[in-house]
C-alpha positions, 0 to 999 in steps of 0.5 A: 860773149856769155852775156850776149848768148844769155840775151838771145836765149831769153829773146828766143824763149819770149818769141816762142811764148808769144807765138803759142798755138790755139790748141792746148792739152791740159791735165788735171795735174798741170797748169795753175790751180783754181785758187791761183787762177782766181787769185789772178786780177781779171781783165776787163768786165766779166764775159757772158758765157753759155755752155751748149749741151755736151755731144756724148758721142758713144758714151752713155746718153745722160752723160752729155746733159750732166756734164753741161750742168757740171761745167756751167756750175764750175764756172759760175763758181770761179766768179770770172764769168756771167753764165747764162742758162741756155739748156732750160731757157724755153722754161724762162721764156714760158714763164715770162709769157705766163706773167704777162697774163691778167692773172698775175700781178703787174708788179711782179711781171718779168719784163720782156726783151731783157734776156741777155745775149752770150758773148762766148759759147763754150761747146763740148764733146766727150772724146773718151769715156772708159769706166775701167782704164789702165794707168801708167803705173804698174800699181794701178794695172789691177785697180779700177780706174776711170778715164774721161776725155773732153774736147773743149772749143770756145766760140766767139759769138760775134764772129763765129771763130773758135777762139781757143780749143783744148782736149783735157782728160780726168782720171780717178787716180788723180788726187785733188780737186779745186774749189769749184766742187766743194759741195756740188753733188753730181747732177741728176742723171749722173747719180748712178756714178756717185762715189765711183771712180767715174764720178772722180774722173768726171770732176778731174776732167771738168776741173782741168777744163775750167782751169784751162778756160779761167787762165785764157784771161777771156 
């Protein structure tokens, strides 16, 4: 009988795992690290991904564009996705049109009709932005701690369906950031927060978001 109860328990856990919800909450201190996610074998070919401009809500206006750049760079650095430029696509198209004129060497002209379409769009929004927030620990009550909350939705372009979503939070008190930020500085527009608790919270939030996206094995 004990063996039967153990078997039933394992079966229940297995069923609960298989029927997981599509909404996940991830913090920068839980789940596998970026190193561990990258070490896992990828499934199939790399998906073509485009990151839409973040909605910043009541947060400072330049935050949305900066987060878009940060997430695009971080996803590219995972080497798990083909990241497509969308925010500055008009510049690419203008260059293509310009090179078609007779002033350019035909051998160097960018061919038309070869822009790649995205398979997945990642849409983000800032749901929390506090340059000074209080942590759960009494030791942090007198310290300056920044908190950033992001909502991320992964949309299948072919169907328009939201295939997964998550809300992540970054806190400047959280230690450790993975390989996606080894050398990259803050994007232009976010430089005013460089070397502040806000920078740490931004990096932690993006790190948590990338960890979630990578582990979905899209």
